N, C-alpha and C positions, 0 to 999 in steps of 0.2 A: 391959709393952712388947710381949710376944709376942701377947697378946690383941688389942691395937690393930692390929698388923700383920695378924693373921688377919682382923679386921673389914674392913680395907682390901682384902685379897685377895678376900674374899667379895663385897664391894660392887662391885669392878671386874668380877669374873666374872659376877655377876648382872646388872649393867648391860649388859655385852656380850651376854649371852644374850637380854635383852629387845630390844636393838638388832637382833640377828639375827632374832628373831621379827617385829619391825616390818618388816624387809626382805621377808619372805615375804608378809605382809599387803599391803604396798605393791605387790608384784609381781602378786598376784592382782587387785588393783584395776586395775592398769595393763592387765591382759589381759581386762578385763570385756567388751570388744567383740571378742575373738579367738574365732573359730569353734571350738566344741567344747573350749575350754580347760578343763582340770581344775585347780581351785584347790588350792594347796599350803598346808598349815598346819604350824606349828611348835609341837608340844605340849611345854610345859615342866613339869618336875616338881621339887619341892624335895627334895633328898636328905637323908639323916640327918646329913650333915656340914654342912648349911646352905647348900650350893651348889646353884644352879639348873642342871638338866640338861634337855636337850631331845631330841626325836625328830621327824624330818620325816615327815609323812603326806600322801598325795595323796588327795583326795576324788574318787572315780571315779563318783559319782552322775551320772546323765544330766542334761544341760542341757535347757532347753526347746527344742522343735522348731518352727521358724517357716517359713512358706511363702515361697519366693523367686520361683517361676515360671520359674526358670532350669533348663533340662533337664540341664545339666551338674552341678547341685548334688545331692548325695546325703547324706541324714541316716541315721544308724544309730539305730533305735528299739529299744534294748536294749543288752546288754553286747557287747563285742567291738571289734575294730580291723580296719582295711583295710590289708593289706600293700602297700607301695609300694617301688619299686626305683629306685635312683639310676642316672645314666648310667654309673657305675663298677661297677654290679652289687651295691651294698650294699642290704640289705633292712632297712627300718624299718616302723613301724606308726603309723597315724593314725586319728583320728575326724573330722578336718576334711575334709568331703566337698565342699569348694568346688573342683571340678575344672574342667578346660578341655580343649580339643582342641589337642594339640601340633602342631608344624610338620610332622610325619610322619603326622598324622591320629590318633595314639594318645591315649587318655584319660590325662591327666597331672595332677599337682598344680600349684599355682601356681608352684612352683620347678622344674617339669619332671621330677619323679620319676614313672615309669610306674606306673599303677595295676594291681595284680595281675601277671599274666603278660603283659599287653599286649593291649589291646582297641582295634582300629583302626576308627574310625568313618568311613564314606564321606563325603567332603566335600560332595557334592551330594545327599545323601539327603533325602527329604521330612521325615522325623523319625526319632528313635530313642527307644526305651523301655528303661528300667532296671526290671526286675521286682523284686518284693519279695525274691526269693531271690538277686538279683544277676545274673541272666541279662540280657544286653543284645541287643536286636534293632533292626535298621534297616529302614525302610520307604521304598520308592521313590515311593509315592503313597498317597493315603488308602485306596485299595482294594487295594493290593498286599499280598502275604503277607510276613510279617516274615522277615528274614534274620538268623540267629543269628550274633553277633559274638564271643561269649565270656562269661565270668562274672567278676563282681567278687567275690573271695573275702572271707569273714569269718572271722577267727580269734579265739580267746580264750586267755587264760593262766591257769594254776592260781593264780598269785600276781601279779596286776597291780601290786600295791604294789612289787614288785621291779623293775619297768620303770625304765629310766633316761631322763630327759628329754634329748631331742636338739634340734637346731635346727628352726626353722620348724614348731613345734607337732607334732613327731613324737616317737615313743618308740622306744627301742632295747631289745631283749631282753637279759637278763642270766642268770647262773646262778640268781639268786634268783627271777626271774620264771618260769623254766622255758621249755620250747620252746612255740611257738605250736601250737594244736590247731585244725584246720580244722573249721568248723561247717557241717554239711550240713542240708538240708531246713528252712531257716529262712525267716522272712518279715520280716526286720529292716530292709530298705532302703526308703527313701522318696525317690523322685525328686522334683525341684522343691522340695526342702526342705533346710534346713541346721540343724545343732544349734548352739545358742548356748552361751556359757560358763556353767558352773554356779556362778560366783562370786556370792555374795550381797552386793550392794553395800552394803546397809544394815548387815548384821552386820560386814562388813569395815571400813566407815567407823567404826562404833562401837568396834570393837576397836583400830583405829589410834589413835583419840582416847584410849582408856583406856591403851594402852601408852605413848603420848606423855606422859601425866600421870604414869604410874608411873616412867618414865625420869627425868623432871624431879625427882620426889621422891627417887629413888635418887641422883641427882647431888648434890642438896642434902645428903643424909645422908653421902655420900662426902666432901663438903667439911667437914662437922662433924667427922667422924672424922679427917680429915687435919689439921684444926686441933688436935684433941686430941693427935695424934701429935707435931706440931711443939712443942706446949707441953710435952709429956712429955720431949722431947729437950732443950729449953731448961732445964727444971728439973734434969735429970740433969747437964747440963754446968755449971750454976750451983753 
């Protein structure tokens, strides 16, 4: 009787673990079109006790970079994040460089977090350039000398796996991630470009189908074990 109960517990636990893993795969698929989204995977392992266990891993490999011809778009070609600041002063980090000009002229994210320490772009300037090192210049005409507006900072973490997922495709620093380190003398920024999600739609779809089949098999096995358990109870009571 104890062994049957143990089989039921293991079957329920393993089915729940597979369902949780399926949720992470579905979330990555849902964010296939999210700029610079980093796919999350749930690595499951079979313990010596027969129970499935799992660990959450974020894939920080760079997504493909595509041209948008939008001067407010900035892609990071390499490792790192751009610090952004909320209206309340909270600092988080993003690789989603789909920026815009806010109501006060500052370069901001789509949900109005200020980029870096604040870069104010003149409303009527002829054009503005974002250099590969993050320096931003505005030009009043095609022949005018550039006016320095500020720098978009790039930071890196000793352990990016320790970052915590926040809202709107941002990450928050934790004790596990360590403090951000400012990167100097780099050439990682590409204006008029945006980084795509690194979700592999073919692998994710294949994994989802495989997990779905595995869950169906697990549920059928659970039904068989449950029937055995009920029959064992009836025999004992008889």
